N, C-alpha and C positions, 0 to 999 in steps of 0.2 A: 422101056425101063432100062434096057441094057445101054442105050445111047445116053441116058441121063447119068448112069454110073460111069461110063467112059468119059463124058464130058467133065464130071466132077473130079475124076482121077487126074485128068489133064490140067484142070484148073489148079488143083493142089500142088501138082508137080511144078507147074510153071510159076505159080504164085510164091511158093515157099521153097523152091529148089535152089534158089540163089540167095545166099546170105548177104550179098553185097547191096541188096535193095534197101532203101529206107522205108519206114512205115507209110510214108505218104505215097511212095511208088506202089506199094502193095495195095493200098486202098484204091488207087487209081486203076490198077489192073483189075481189082475185084469189080469195080464199078463198070469197067469196060466189058467184062464177061457177063455181068448181070444184064447190061443192055443187049448183048448178043443173045442171051438166053431168053429174054423177054420178047425180042424180035422173032425168035423161033417159036414163040407161043407158050413158053414155060411161064408159070406165075410164082411169085414169091409169097408164100402163105405161112402163117404161123401154124402150129399144130392144131389149134382149135378154131382156125378161121372159117372153116366151112361147116362146122357143127351147128345145127339149129336146134334149140330145145323145142321139141314137138309137144304141143299141148294136147292132152288126151281129152277128146270130146266124145262122151258116151252117156246114154241115159237109159233107164229101164223103169217102167211104170206098170201099174195095174189098176183095175177098176174095183173099188171096194164094195160098192152097192149096185144093184141091178138098175138099168135104165129101161123105161117103157115109153113108147109113143113120142119120141123126140122129134122135133120139127125138121123140115127139109133143110139139109146142109148145116144142121146145128153141130157144133163141136162135141166130140166125145171127150169128156174130161177125165183122163186117167188120174185119179186123185191121190194115189199112193205111189210115192217116188222111192224106189229102191236104190237108184244110182243116178247121179246128175253131175258127172265130171264136165266141167266147162260151163255149168249153169246155163245151158241152152233151153232146158224144158221149164215151162211155167205151169205149175199144177193148178193155178187158179183159172186159166184159160184153156189148158190142154194143148197149147201150141209150142212148138219147138222153134226157136230163133237161132239161126246159124251164127256162132260167135266169130267165125272167119270163113273165107272162101274155101271151097273144096267140094268133093263128091261125098255124099252122105248116103248110108244104107239105112233104111227104115223097114221094120217088120211089125206086123200087128196080127193079133188073133182075137176074134170075137166068138163067144159061146152064146147060143140061144137055146130056147126050150122047145120041146115037141109041140107042134101046132103053131109056132111062132117063127118069126124070121128077122134078120137084121142085115141090111146091105149097108156096107161102109165103103168109104173111099179115103184115099190119102190125097190131100190137096197141097200144092205148092203155090204160095202166094195167091190162094184162092182158086186155083185151077186144078181140077181133078187129074191125077196121074194114073192111079190104078184102083181097082175095086176088089171087094171081097164080099161073098154072098153066103151068109150063114142061114140055111133054110131048114127049119124043122117042120115044115108043112107035111101033114100026113104021117108023122113020126111020133114015137113016144121017146122019152129020155131027152138027152141033150146033144146038140150038134155044134161043131166048131169049124170055122174056116179061118184061113190066114193068107197073108200075102206079104211080099217084099218088094220094095222099090228103091232103086238107086237114083238119087236126084243131085244134079249139079247146082250148087247154091252159092250165092254171094253173101258176104257178111250182111246180116240184117234180114235176109230172106226168111220166110216162115213156112212151116209144114205142120200138118196135123191131121188127125182122123176126124171124120165127120159122117153123119148119117146121109146116105145117098137119097136124094129126091123123096123124102117122107117115108122111106122104108125102114126107119129105126124103131121097129115094133118092140123088140125085147132083147137086151143084152144082159147076160148073167153076171152078177156081181160076185164077190167073194174070191177075187183074184183069178178068175178064169179068163178074163179079157186082159190083154197086155198090149203095150206099145213101147217099142224100144228103137234106138238108133245110135249110130256112131259115124264119125268121119273116117273115111278110108284113108 
């Protein structure tokens, strides 16, 4: 930073120190100095040149009704959307589609009832990434499990929660089950 300030001070002194120079000579000197600075690795940028407007991508959903005995690898459709910035989550399919490349964080929680269970997984483009096991077997009351996964996605990639291998016996509705995600 000190070298840039020193270089600018020298440029101003040399460029404007002599009143005998014509405007064309001053422009020529400026262009020469700009060439030298560019050669040293400095870039000529406007104040807003490097600012990118970052699109917020985030969603928060819940399950309004209980699910029972859902099929192997069937999507859990979290049908109540509380937030959907970037419009990546589809409440009709339960699938999040990445609007742009990046790393995304997903979290989900599944509540089940005593004597029942629900094993869920998050899948990225159909491949399981992580599991969550909500087991109320031999218990009374309700149990909840949750998990989080970070997934590197390309634009158009898909991620969603589904029942693992036929173990979707009971998931409690009434907003006790949630699925959310955001781009890091």
